[in-house]
PDB file of N, CA, C, O and CB in Angstrom:
ATOM      1  N   UNK A   1     138.239   2.905-124.537  1.00  0.00           N
ATOM      2  CA  UNK A   1     138.952   2.237-125.582  1.00  0.00           C
ATOM      3  C   UNK A   1     140.102   3.103-126.033  1.00  0.00           C
ATOM      4  O   UNK A   1     140.008   4.330-125.981  1.00  0.00           O
ATOM      5  CB  UNK A   1     138.032   1.902-126.739  1.00  0.00           C
ATOM      6  N   UNK A   2     141.167   2.505-126.467  1.00  0.00           N
ATOM      7  CA  UNK A   2     142.358   3.205-126.931  1.00  0.00           C
ATOM      8  C   UNK A   2     142.086   3.796-128.311  1.00  0.00           C
ATOM      9  O   UNK A   2     141.730   3.069-129.238  1.00  0.00           O
ATOM     10  CB  UNK A   2     143.584   2.253-126.968  1.00  0.00           C
ATOM     11  N   UNK A   3     142.250   5.095-128.448  1.00  0.00           N
ATOM     12  CA  UNK A   3     141.889   5.784-129.693  1.00  0.00           C
ATOM     13  C   UNK A   3     143.088   6.224-130.517  1.00  0.00           C
ATOM     14  O   UNK A   3     142.907   6.868-131.550  1.00  0.00           O
ATOM     15  CB  UNK A   3     141.047   6.980-129.380  1.00  0.00           C
ATOM     16  N   UNK A   4     144.293   5.905-130.103  1.00  0.00           N
ATOM     17  CA  UNK A   4     145.466   6.427-130.806  1.00  0.00           C
ATOM     18  C   UNK A   4     145.494   6.064-132.279  1.00  0.00           C
ATOM     19  O   UNK A   4     145.885   6.889-133.105  1.00  0.00           O
ATOM     20  CB  UNK A   4     146.714   5.926-130.154  1.00  0.00           C
ATOM     21  N   UNK A   5     145.087   4.846-132.628  1.00  0.00           N
ATOM     22  CA  UNK A   5     145.151   4.437-134.035  1.00  0.00           C
ATOM     23  C   UNK A   5     143.966   4.951-134.847  1.00  0.00           C
ATOM     24  O   UNK A   5     143.883   4.679-136.044  1.00  0.00           O
ATOM     25  CB  UNK A   5     145.213   2.926-134.132  1.00  0.00           C
ATOM     26  N   UNK A   6     143.059   5.680-134.228  1.00  0.00           N
ATOM     27  CA  UNK A   6     141.890   6.217-134.925  1.00  0.00           C
ATOM     28  C   UNK A   6     142.033   7.700-135.264  1.00  0.00           C
ATOM     29  O   UNK A   6     141.168   8.259-135.939  1.00  0.00           O
ATOM     30  CB  UNK A   6     140.652   6.009-134.083  1.00  0.00           C
ATOM     31  N   UNK A   7     143.088   8.335-134.817  1.00  0.00           N
ATOM     32  CA  UNK A   7     143.260   9.767-135.028  1.00  0.00           C
ATOM     33  C   UNK A   7     143.846  10.056-136.401  1.00  0.00           C
ATOM     34  O   UNK A   7     144.625   9.270-136.939  1.00  0.00           O
ATOM     35  CB  UNK A   7     144.150  10.359-133.945  1.00  0.00           C
ATOM     36  N   UNK A   8     143.459  11.196-136.954  1.00  0.00           N
ATOM     37  CA  UNK A   8     144.058  11.678-138.193  1.00  0.00           C
ATOM     38  C   UNK A   8     144.468  13.119-137.963  1.00  0.00           C
ATOM     39  O   UNK A   8     143.588  13.943-137.712  1.00  0.00           O
ATOM     40  CB  UNK A   8     143.072  11.548-139.410  1.00  0.00           C
ATOM     41  N   UNK A   9     145.705  13.472-138.027  1.00  0.00           N
ATOM     42  CA  UNK A   9     146.844  12.610-138.337  1.00  0.00           C
ATOM     43  C   UNK A   9     147.155  11.682-137.166  1.00  0.00           C
ATOM     44  O   UNK A   9     146.813  11.963-136.017  1.00  0.00           O
ATOM     45  CB  UNK A   9     148.078  13.456-138.688  1.00  0.00           C
ATOM     46  N   UNK A  10     147.801  10.590-137.483  1.00  0.00           N
ATOM     47  CA  UNK A  10     148.163   9.614-136.457  1.00  0.00           C
ATOM     48  C   UNK A  10     149.132  10.227-135.463  1.00  0.00           C
ATOM     49  O   UNK A  10     149.964  11.061-135.820  1.00  0.00           O
ATOM     50  CB  UNK A  10     148.776   8.360-137.093  1.00  0.00           C
ATOM     51  N   UNK A  11     149.016   9.810-134.226  1.00  0.00           N
ATOM     52  CA  UNK A  11     149.966  10.269-133.217  1.00  0.00           C
ATOM     53  C   UNK A  11     151.208   9.392-133.299  1.00  0.00           C
ATOM     54  O   UNK A  11     151.121   8.233-133.705  1.00  0.00           O
ATOM     55  CB  UNK A  11     149.341  10.227-131.781  1.00  0.00           C
ATOM     56  N   UNK A  12     152.365   9.932-132.918  1.00  0.00           N
ATOM     57  CA  UNK A  12     153.592   9.141-132.995  1.00  0.00           C
ATOM     58  C   UNK A  12     153.557   7.936-132.050  1.00  0.00           C
ATOM     59  O   UNK A  12     152.829   7.933-131.057  1.00  0.00           O
ATOM     60  CB  UNK A  12     154.797  10.017-132.672  1.00  0.00           C
ATOM     61  N   UNK A  13     154.335   6.942-132.367  1.00  0.00           N
ATOM     62  CA  UNK A  13     154.421   5.737-131.537  1.00  0.00           C
ATOM     63  C   UNK A  13     154.904   6.092-130.136  1.00  0.00           C
ATOM     64  O   UNK A  13     154.569   5.412-129.166  1.00  0.00           O
ATOM     65  CB  UNK A  13     155.364   4.697-132.180  1.00  0.00           C
ATOM     66  N   UNK A  14     155.682   7.145-130.034  1.00  0.00           N
ATOM     67  CA  UNK A  14     156.241   7.547-128.742  1.00  0.00           C
ATOM     68  C   UNK A  14     155.253   8.330-127.882  1.00  0.00           C
ATOM     69  O   UNK A  14     155.585   8.704-126.757  1.00  0.00           O
ATOM     70  CB  UNK A  14     157.479   8.377-128.959  1.00  0.00           C
ATOM     71  N   UNK A  15     154.054   8.582-128.386  1.00  0.00           N
ATOM     72  CA  UNK A  15     153.034   9.321-127.633  1.00  0.00           C
ATOM     73  C   UNK A  15     152.694   8.549-126.369  1.00  0.00           C
ATOM     74  O   UNK A  15     152.307   7.382-126.423  1.00  0.00           O
ATOM     75  CB  UNK A  15     151.755   9.556-128.494  1.00  0.00           C
ATOM     76  N   UNK A  16     152.845   9.218-125.226  1.00  0.00           N
ATOM     77  CA  UNK A  16     152.566   8.570-123.948  1.00  0.00           C
ATOM     78  C   UNK A  16     151.658   9.480-123.135  1.00  0.00           C
ATOM     79  O   UNK A  16     152.126  10.315-122.361  1.00  0.00           O
ATOM     80  CB  UNK A  16     153.883   8.253-123.170  1.00  0.00           C
ATOM     81  N   UNK A  17     150.382   9.310-123.317  1.00  0.00           N
ATOM     82  CA  UNK A  17     149.383  10.084-122.582  1.00  0.00           C
ATOM     83  C   UNK A  17     148.036   9.413-122.796  1.00  0.00           C
ATOM     84  O   UNK A  17     147.940   8.402-123.492  1.00  0.00           O
ATOM     85  CB  UNK A  17     149.353  11.588-123.045  1.00  0.00           C
ATOM     86  N   UNK A  18     147.025   9.965-122.211  1.00  0.00           N
ATOM     87  CA  UNK A  18     145.684   9.408-122.379  1.00  0.00           C
ATOM     88  C   UNK A  18     145.089   9.822-123.712  1.00  0.00           C
ATOM     89  O   UNK A  18     145.160  10.987-124.105  1.00  0.00           O
ATOM     90  CB  UNK A  18     144.771   9.850-121.236  1.00  0.00           C
ATOM     91  N   UNK A  19     144.523   8.888-124.379  1.00  0.00           N
ATOM     92  CA  UNK A  19     143.771   9.149-125.607  1.00  0.00           C
ATOM     93  C   UNK A  19     142.684   8.088-125.646  1.00  0.00           C
ATOM     94  O   UNK A  19     142.818   7.056-126.303  1.00  0.00           O
ATOM     95  CB  UNK A  19     144.697   9.110-126.913  1.00  0.00           C
ATOM     96  N   UNK A  20     141.613   8.367-124.930  1.00  0.00           N
ATOM     97  CA  UNK A  20     140.574   7.365-124.762  1.00  0.00           C
ATOM     98  C   UNK A  20     139.238   7.903-125.244  1.00  0.00           C
ATOM     99  O   UNK A  20     139.023   9.115-125.288  1.00  0.00           O
ATOM    100  CB  UNK A  20     140.479   6.927-123.300  1.00  0.00           C
ATOM    101  N   UNK A  21     138.361   7.011-125.595  1.00  0.00           N
ATOM    102  CA  UNK A  21     137.026   7.387-126.032  1.00  0.00           C
ATOM    103  C   UNK A  21     136.016   6.433-125.437  1.00  0.00           C
ATOM    104  O   UNK A  21     136.363   5.535-124.670  1.00  0.00           O
ATOM    105  CB  UNK A  21     136.925   7.396-127.566  1.00  0.00           C
ATOM    106  N   UNK A  22     134.781   6.636-125.791  1.00  0.00           N
ATOM    107  CA  UNK A  22     133.720   5.771-125.293  1.00  0.00           C
ATOM    108  C   UNK A  22     133.037   5.058-126.444  1.00  0.00           C
ATOM    109  O   UNK A  22     133.060   5.509-127.589  1.00  0.00           O
ATOM    110  CB  UNK A  22     132.700   6.575-124.485  1.00  0.00           C
ATOM    111  N   UNK A  23     132.452   3.975-126.120  1.00  0.00           N
ATOM    112  CA  UNK A  23     131.658   3.228-127.089  1.00  0.00           C
ATOM    113  C   UNK A  23     130.242   3.185-126.528  1.00  0.00           C
ATOM    114  O   UNK A  23     129.990   2.535-125.514  1.00  0.00           O
ATOM    115  CB  UNK A  23     132.241   1.768-127.345  1.00  0.00           C
ATOM    116  N   UNK A  24     129.334   3.867-127.180  1.00  0.00           N
ATOM    117  CA  UNK A  24     127.954   3.935-126.706  1.00  0.00           C
ATOM    118  C   UNK A  24     127.164   2.799-127.333  1.00  0.00           C
ATOM    119  O   UNK A  24     127.089   2.674-128.555  1.00  0.00           O
ATOM    120  CB  UNK A  24     127.310   5.310-127.042  1.00  0.00           C
ATOM    121  N   UNK A  25     126.583   1.985-126.489  1.00  0.00           N
ATOM    122  CA  UNK A  25     125.764   0.881-126.983  1.00  0.00           C
ATOM    123  C   UNK A  25     124.408   1.440-127.358  1.00  0.00           C
ATOM    124  O   UNK A  25     123.754   2.115-126.563  1.00  0.00           O
ATOM    125  CB  UNK A  25     125.630  -0.260-125.922  1.00  0.00           C
ATOM    126  N   UNK A  26     124.004   1.154-128.561  1.00  0.00           N
ATOM    127  CA  UNK A  26     122.754   1.693-129.080  1.00  0.00           C
ATOM    128  C   UNK A  26     121.587   0.841-128.588  1.00  0.00           C
ATOM    129  O   UNK A  26     121.075  -0.009-129.318  1.00  0.00           O
ATOM    130  CB  UNK A  26     122.778   1.748-130.628  1.00  0.00           C
ATOM    131  N   UNK A  27     121.174   1.075-127.352  1.00  0.00           N
ATOM    132  CA  UNK A  27     120.110   0.301-126.736  1.00  0.00           C
ATOM    133  C   UNK A  27     118.752   0.495-127.379  1.00  0.00           C
ATOM    134  O   UNK A  27     117.853  -0.325-127.196  1.00  0.00           O
ATOM    135  CB  UNK A  27     120.020   0.643-125.305  1.00  0.00           C
ATOM    136  N   UNK A  28     118.596   1.572-128.127  1.00  0.00           N
ATOM    137  CA  UNK A  28     117.305   1.817-128.765  1.00  0.00           C
ATOM    138  C   UNK A  28     117.028   0.836-129.893  1.00  0.00           C
ATOM    139  O   UNK A  28     115.914   0.785-130.414  1.00  0.00           O
ATOM    140  CB  UNK A  28     117.246   3.233-129.295  1.00  0.00           C
ATOM    141  N   UNK A  29     118.031   0.060-130.269  1.00  0.00           N
ATOM    142  CA  UNK A  29     117.849  -0.910-131.344  1.00  0.00           C
ATOM    143  C   UNK A  29     117.210  -2.195-130.832  1.00  0.00           C
ATOM    144  O   UNK A  29     116.958  -3.116-131.609  1.00  0.00           O
ATOM    145  CB  UNK A  29     119.186  -1.221-132.005  1.00  0.00           C
ATOM    146  N   UNK A  30     116.945  -2.261-129.528  1.00  0.00           N
ATOM    147  CA  UNK A  30     116.332  -3.449-128.949  1.00  0.00           C
ATOM    148  C   UNK A  30     115.018  -3.060-128.278  1.00  0.00           C
ATOM    149  O   UNK A  30     114.887  -1.976-127.709  1.00  0.00           O
ATOM    150  CB  UNK A  30     117.290  -4.130-127.935  1.00  0.00           C
ATOM    151  N   UNK A  31     114.088  -3.934-128.356  1.00  0.00           N
ATOM    152  CA  UNK A  31     112.817  -3.721-127.671  1.00  0.00           C
ATOM    153  C   UNK A  31     112.967  -4.110-126.202  1.00  0.00           C
ATOM    154  O   UNK A  31     113.740  -5.007-125.868  1.00  0.00           O
ATOM    155  CB  UNK A  31     111.676  -4.538-128.346  1.00  0.00           C
ATOM    156  N   UNK A  32     112.239  -3.444-125.345  1.00  0.00           N
ATOM    157  CA  UNK A  32     112.282  -3.743-123.913  1.00  0.00           C
ATOM    158  C   UNK A  32     111.973  -5.211-123.652  1.00  0.00           C
ATOM    159  O   UNK A  32     112.619  -5.849-122.821  1.00  0.00           O
ATOM    160  CB  UNK A  32     111.294  -2.853-123.150  1.00  0.00           C
ATOM    161  N   UNK A  33     110.989  -5.742-124.359  1.00  0.00           N
ATOM    162  CA  UNK A  33     110.601  -7.143-124.174  1.00  0.00           C
ATOM    163  C   UNK A  33     111.756  -8.083-124.503  1.00  0.00           C
ATOM    164  O   UNK A  33     111.920  -9.117-123.855  1.00  0.00           O
ATOM    165  CB  UNK A  33     109.385  -7.482-125.047  1.00  0.00           C
ATOM    166  N   UNK A  34     112.559  -7.729-125.509  1.00  0.00           N
ATOM    167  CA  UNK A  34     113.711  -8.567-125.866  1.00  0.00           C
ATOM    168  C   UNK A  34     114.735  -8.595-124.739  1.00  0.00           C
ATOM    169  O   UNK A  34     115.347  -9.630-124.473  1.00  0.00           O
ATOM    170  CB  UNK A  34     114.368  -8.059-127.160  1.00  0.00           C
ATOM    171  N   UNK A  35     114.919  -7.456-124.078  1.00  0.00           N
ATOM    172  CA  UNK A  35     115.896  -7.378-122.995  1.00  0.00           C
ATOM    173  C   UNK A  35     115.426  -8.101-121.742  1.00  0.00           C
ATOM    174  O   UNK A  35     116.246  -8.543-120.938  1.00  0.00           O
ATOM    175  CB  UNK A  35     116.190  -5.933-122.666  1.00  0.00           C
ATOM    176  N   UNK A  36     114.120  -8.225-121.570  1.00  0.00           N
ATOM    177  CA  UNK A  36     113.570  -8.866-120.376  1.00  0.00           C
ATOM    178  C   UNK A  36     113.362 -10.368-120.534  1.00  0.00           C
ATOM    179  O   UNK A  36     112.993 -11.049-119.576  1.00  0.00           O
ATOM    180  CB  UNK A  36     112.266  -8.224-120.017  1.00  0.00           C
ATOM    181  N   UNK A  37     113.597 -10.885-121.731  1.00  0.00           N
ATOM    182  CA  UNK A  37     113.477 -12.335-121.929  1.00  0.00           C
ATOM    183  C   UNK A  37     114.540 -13.057-121.107  1.00  0.00           C
ATOM    184  O   UNK A  37     115.468 -12.440-120.584  1.00  0.00           O
ATOM    185  CB  UNK A  37     113.614 -12.704-123.434  1.00  0.00           C
ATOM    186  N   UNK A  38     114.387 -14.362-121.005  1.00  0.00           N
ATOM    187  CA  UNK A  38     115.349 -15.158-120.245  1.00  0.00           C
ATOM    188  C   UNK A  38     116.752 -15.032-120.837  1.00  0.00           C
ATOM    189  O   UNK A  38     117.737 -15.049-120.098  1.00  0.00           O
ATOM    190  CB  UNK A  38     114.919 -16.632-120.214  1.00  0.00           C
ATOM    191  N   UNK A  39     116.853 -14.905-122.169  1.00  0.00           N
ATOM    192  CA  UNK A  39     118.157 -14.773-122.818  1.00  0.00           C
ATOM    193  C   UNK A  39     118.471 -13.311-123.159  1.00  0.00           C
ATOM    194  O   UNK A  39     119.201 -13.035-124.110  1.00  0.00           O
ATOM    195  CB  UNK A  39     118.202 -15.628-124.089  1.00  0.00           C
ATOM    196  N   UNK A  40     117.914 -12.378-122.377  1.00  0.00           N
ATOM    197  CA  UNK A  40     118.137 -10.953-122.621  1.00  0.00           C
ATOM    198  C   UNK A  40     119.600 -10.561-122.587  1.00  0.00           C
ATOM    199  O   UNK A  40     120.011  -9.633-123.284  1.00  0.00           O
ATOM    200  CB  UNK A  40     117.388 -10.143-121.615  1.00  0.00           C
ATOM    201  N   UNK A  41     120.394 -11.256-121.782  1.00  0.00           N
ATOM    202  CA  UNK A  41     121.826 -10.959-121.711  1.00  0.00           C
ATOM    203  C   UNK A  41     122.497 -11.201-123.059  1.00  0.00           C
ATOM    204  O   UNK A  41     123.466 -10.524-123.403  1.00  0.00           O
ATOM    205  CB  UNK A  41     122.500 -11.811-120.625  1.00  0.00           C
ATOM    206  N   UNK A  42     121.988 -12.159-123.814  1.00  0.00           N
ATOM    207  CA  UNK A  42     122.531 -12.432-125.150  1.00  0.00           C
ATOM    208  C   UNK A  42     122.237 -11.252-126.072  1.00  0.00           C
ATOM    209  O   UNK A  42     123.082 -10.872-126.882  1.00  0.00           O
ATOM    210  CB  UNK A  42     121.934 -13.745-125.735  1.00  0.00           C
ATOM    211  N   UNK A  43     121.051 -10.676-125.955  1.00  0.00           N
ATOM    212  CA  UNK A  43     120.686  -9.503-126.757  1.00  0.00           C
ATOM    213  C   UNK A  43     121.620  -8.340-126.424  1.00  0.00           C
ATOM    214  O   UNK A  43     122.114  -7.660-127.323  1.00  0.00           O
ATOM    215  CB  UNK A  43     119.204  -9.099-126.508  1.00  0.00           C
ATOM    216  N   UNK A  44     121.859  -8.114-125.136  1.00  0.00           N
ATOM    217  CA  UNK A  44     122.745  -7.038-124.706  1.00  0.00           C
ATOM    218  C   UNK A  44     124.164  -7.279-125.212  1.00  0.00           C
ATOM    219  O   UNK A  44     124.809  -6.356-125.708  1.00  0.00           O
ATOM    220  CB  UNK A  44     122.739  -6.912-123.173  1.00  0.00           C
ATOM    221  N   UNK A  45     124.651  -8.504-125.092  1.00  0.00           N
ATOM    222  CA  UNK A  45     125.996  -8.829-125.571  1.00  0.00           C
ATOM    223  C   UNK A  45     126.117  -8.564-127.066  1.00  0.00           C
ATOM    224  O   UNK A  45     127.145  -8.066-127.523  1.00  0.00           O
ATOM    225  CB  UNK A  45     126.339 -10.295-125.265  1.00  0.00           C
ATOM    226  N   UNK A  46     125.087  -8.889-127.827  1.00  0.00           N
ATOM    227  CA  UNK A  46     125.111  -8.647-129.270  1.00  0.00           C
ATOM    228  C   UNK A  46     125.131  -7.150-129.574  1.00  0.00           C
ATOM    229  O   UNK A  46     125.824  -6.719-130.495  1.00  0.00           O
ATOM    230  CB  UNK A  46     123.898  -9.306-129.944  1.00  0.00           C
ATOM    231  N   UNK A  47     124.380  -6.354-128.812  1.00  0.00           N
ATOM    232  CA  UNK A  47     124.392  -4.901-128.996  1.00  0.00           C
ATOM    233  C   UNK A  47     125.770  -4.315-128.718  1.00  0.00           C
ATOM    234  O   UNK A  47     126.236  -3.434-129.440  1.00  0.00           O
ATOM    235  CB  UNK A  47     123.354  -4.243-128.088  1.00  0.00           C
ATOM    236  N   UNK A  48     126.420  -4.810-127.666  1.00  0.00           N
ATOM    237  CA  UNK A  48     127.771  -4.348-127.343  1.00  0.00           C
ATOM    238  C   UNK A  48     128.727  -4.725-128.462  1.00  0.00           C
ATOM    239  O   UNK A  48     129.527  -3.899-128.903  1.00  0.00           O
ATOM    240  CB  UNK A  48     128.251  -4.942-126.001  1.00  0.00           C
ATOM    241  N   UNK A  49     128.650  -5.970-128.925  1.00  0.00           N
ATOM    242  CA  UNK A  49     129.523  -6.415-130.016  1.00  0.00           C
ATOM    243  C   UNK A  49     129.299  -5.586-131.277  1.00  0.00           C
ATOM    244  O   UNK A  49     130.260  -5.186-131.934  1.00  0.00           O
ATOM    245  CB  UNK A  49     129.285  -7.900-130.317  1.00  0.00           C
ATOM    246  N   UNK A  50     128.044  -5.326-131.617  1.00  0.00           N
ATOM    247  CA  UNK A  50     127.734  -4.531-132.805  1.00  0.00           C
ATOM    248  C   UNK A  50     128.291  -3.114-132.688  1.00  0.00           C
ATOM    249  O   UNK A  50     128.780  -2.557-133.671  1.00  0.00           O
ATOM    250  CB  UNK A  50     126.221  -4.479-133.028  1.00  0.00           C
ATOM    251  N   UNK A  51     128.221  -2.533-131.497  1.00  0.00           N
ATOM    252  CA  UNK A  51     128.747  -1.185-131.294  1.00  0.00           C
ATOM    253  C   UNK A  51     130.259  -1.151-131.455  1.00  0.00           C
ATOM    254  O   UNK A  51     130.797  -0.245-132.092  1.00  0.00           O
ATOM    255  CB  UNK A  51     128.360  -0.667-129.914  1.00  0.00           C
ATOM    256  N   UNK A  52     130.943  -2.130-130.885  1.00  0.00           N
ATOM    257  CA  UNK A  52     132.400  -2.197-131.011  1.00  0.00           C
ATOM    258  C   UNK A  52     132.792  -2.434-132.460  1.00  0.00           C
ATOM    259  O   UNK A  52     133.707  -1.784-132.966  1.00  0.00           O
ATOM    260  CB  UNK A  52     132.977  -3.309-130.112  1.00  0.00           C
ATOM    261  N   UNK A  53     132.117  -3.352-133.131  1.00  0.00           N
ATOM    262  CA  UNK A  53     132.423  -3.615-134.537  1.00  0.00           C
ATOM    263  C   UNK A  53     132.163  -2.386-135.397  1.00  0.00           C
ATOM    264  O   UNK A  53     132.896  -2.130-136.351  1.00  0.00           O
ATOM    265  CB  UNK A  53     131.598  -4.794-135.049  1.00  0.00           C
ATOM    266  N   UNK A  54     131.121  -1.624-135.065  1.00  0.00           N
ATOM    267  CA  UNK A  54     130.838  -0.403-135.805  1.00  0.00           C
ATOM    268  C   UNK A  54     131.952   0.618-135.684  1.00  0.00           C
ATOM    269  O   UNK A  54     132.245   1.335-136.641  1.00  0.00           O
ATOM    270  CB  UNK A  54     129.548   0.198-135.331  1.00  0.00           C
ATOM    271  N   UNK A  55     132.576   0.691-134.517  1.00  0.00           N
ATOM    272  CA  UNK A  55     133.727   1.579-134.356  1.00  0.00           C
ATOM    273  C   UNK A  55     134.926   1.050-135.119  1.00  0.00           C
ATOM    274  O   UNK A  55     135.655   1.817-135.748  1.00  0.00           O
ATOM    275  CB  UNK A  55     134.077   1.746-132.876  1.00  0.00           C
ATOM    276  N   UNK A  56     135.134  -0.257-135.067  1.00  0.00           N
ATOM    277  CA  UNK A  56     136.291  -0.845-135.732  1.00  0.00           C
ATOM    278  C   UNK A  56     136.220  -0.742-137.244  1.00  0.00           C
ATOM    279  O   UNK A  56     137.243  -0.515-137.890  1.00  0.00           O
ATOM    280  CB  UNK A  56     136.429  -2.282-135.337  1.00  0.00           C
ATOM    281  N   UNK A  57     135.035  -0.905-137.826  1.00  0.00           N
ATOM    282  CA  UNK A  57     134.946  -0.855-139.291  1.00  0.00           C
ATOM    283  C   UNK A  57     134.562   0.525-139.813  1.00  0.00           C
ATOM    284  O   UNK A  57     134.449   0.721-141.023  1.00  0.00           O
ATOM    285  CB  UNK A  57     133.941  -1.874-139.781  1.00  0.00           C
ATOM    286  N   UNK A  58     134.362   1.473-138.915  1.00  0.00           N
ATOM    287  CA  UNK A  58     134.117   2.848-139.325  1.00  0.00           C
ATOM    288  C   UNK A  58     132.672   3.197-139.613  1.00  0.00           C
ATOM    289  O   UNK A  58     132.390   4.338-139.979  1.00  0.00           O
ATOM    290  CB  UNK A  58     134.905   3.136-140.509  1.00  0.00           C
ATOM    291  N   UNK A  59     131.743   2.260-139.462  1.00  0.00           N
ATOM    292  CA  UNK A  59     130.353   2.567-139.784  1.00  0.00           C
ATOM    293  C   UNK A  59     129.703   3.480-138.756  1.00  0.00           C
ATOM    294  O   UNK A  59     128.761   4.201-139.086  1.00  0.00           O
ATOM    295  CB  UNK A  59     129.560   1.294-139.901  1.00  0.00           C
ATOM    296  N   UNK A  60     130.182   3.465-137.521  1.00  0.00           N
ATOM    297  CA  UNK A  60     129.633   4.373-136.519  1.00  0.00           C
ATOM    298  C   UNK A  60     130.415   5.672-136.451  1.00  0.00           C
ATOM    299  O   UNK A  60     129.954   6.653-135.869  1.00  0.00           O
ATOM    300  CB  UNK A  60     129.621   3.708-135.159  1.00  0.00           C
ATOM    301  N   UNK A  61     131.580   5.675-137.036  1.00  0.00           N
ATOM    302  CA  UNK A  61     132.375   6.896-137.061  1.00  0.00           C
ATOM    303  C   UNK A  61     133.058   7.183-135.735  1.00  0.00           C
ATOM    304  O   UNK A  61     132.721   6.618-134.694  1.00  0.00           O
ATOM    305  CB  UNK A  61     131.509   8.060-137.439  1.00  0.00           C
ATOM    306  N   UNK A  62     134.001   8.053-135.811  1.00  0.00           N
ATOM    307  CA  UNK A  62     134.741   8.489-134.632  1.00  0.00           C
ATOM    308  C   UNK A  62     135.014   9.959-134.867  1.00  0.00           C
ATOM    309  O   UNK A  62     135.938  10.305-135.603  1.00  0.00           O
ATOM    310  CB  UNK A  62     136.084   7.653-134.400  1.00  0.00           C
ATOM    311  N   UNK A  63     134.234  10.825-134.261  1.00  0.00           N
ATOM    312  CA  UNK A  63     134.261  12.222-134.675  1.00  0.00           C
ATOM    313  C   UNK A  63     134.801  13.201-133.650  1.00  0.00           C
ATOM    314  O   UNK A  63     135.166  14.318-134.018  1.00  0.00           O
ATOM    315  CB  UNK A  63     132.914  12.633-135.041  1.00  0.00           C
ATOM    316  N   UNK A  64     134.865  12.840-132.413  1.00  0.00           N
ATOM    317  CA  UNK A  64     135.255  13.819-131.406  1.00  0.00           C
ATOM    318  C   UNK A  64     136.440  13.313-130.603  1.00  0.00           C
ATOM    319  O   UNK A  64     136.408  12.217-130.042  1.00  0.00           O
ATOM    320  CB  UNK A  64     134.081  14.135-130.477  1.00  0.00           C
ATOM    321  N   UNK A  65     137.469  14.112-130.558  1.00  0.00           N
ATOM    322  CA  UNK A  65     138.628  13.797-129.739  1.00  0.00           C
ATOM    323  C   UNK A  65     138.917  15.019-128.886  1.00  0.00           C
ATOM    324  O   UNK A  65     139.024  16.131-129.402  1.00  0.00           O
ATOM    325  CB  UNK A  65     139.871  13.395-130.614  1.00  0.00           C
ATOM    326  N   UNK A  66     139.040  14.818-127.607  1.00  0.00           N
ATOM    327  CA  UNK A  66     139.333  15.923-126.699  1.00  0.00           C
ATOM    328  C   UNK A  66     140.663  15.639-126.033  1.00  0.00           C
ATOM    329  O   UNK A  66     140.856  14.571-125.453  1.00  0.00           O
ATOM    330  CB  UNK A  66     138.201  16.113-125.639  1.00  0.00           C
ATOM    331  N   UNK A  67     141.577  16.583-126.110  1.00  0.00           N
ATOM    332  CA  UNK A  67     142.870  16.442-125.448  1.00  0.00           C
ATOM    333  C   UNK A  67     142.848  17.268-124.174  1.00  0.00           C
ATOM    334  O   UNK A  67     142.607  18.474-124.210  1.00  0.00           O
ATOM    335  CB  UNK A  67     144.038  16.884-126.381  1.00  0.00           C
ATOM    336  N   UNK A  68     143.095  16.629-123.074  1.00  0.00           N
ATOM    337  CA  UNK A  68     143.163  17.315-121.794  1.00  0.00           C
ATOM    338  C   UNK A  68     144.631  17.425-121.421  1.00  0.00           C
ATOM    339  O   UNK A  68     145.351  16.428-121.474  1.00  0.00           O
ATOM    340  CB  UNK A  68     142.340  16.566-120.687  1.00  0.00           C
ATOM    341  N   UNK A  69     145.075  18.568-121.057  1.00  0.00           N
ATOM    342  CA  UNK A  69     146.436  18.612-120.585  1.00  0.00           C
ATOM    343  C   UNK A  69     147.144  19.781-121.046  1.00  0.00           C
ATOM    344  O   UNK A  69     148.319  19.958-120.723  1.00  0.00           O
ATOM    345  CB  UNK A  69     147.160  17.446-120.976  1.00  0.00           C
TER     346      UNK A  69
END
């Protein structure tokens, strides 16, 4: 995911390099049985959505940025 707008201080608009991060889906929030149900893909999709929303609204935080180069 693009992390430029999540940095403090913000990087300039002219910044042209990699600034990417990961979004870890919190699979421990689901029971194995829920994932193995016929609609288990819906459970997984909801976990992914919740993880992305958590990054967007700041509830999961964004704490580590590594610059390579």
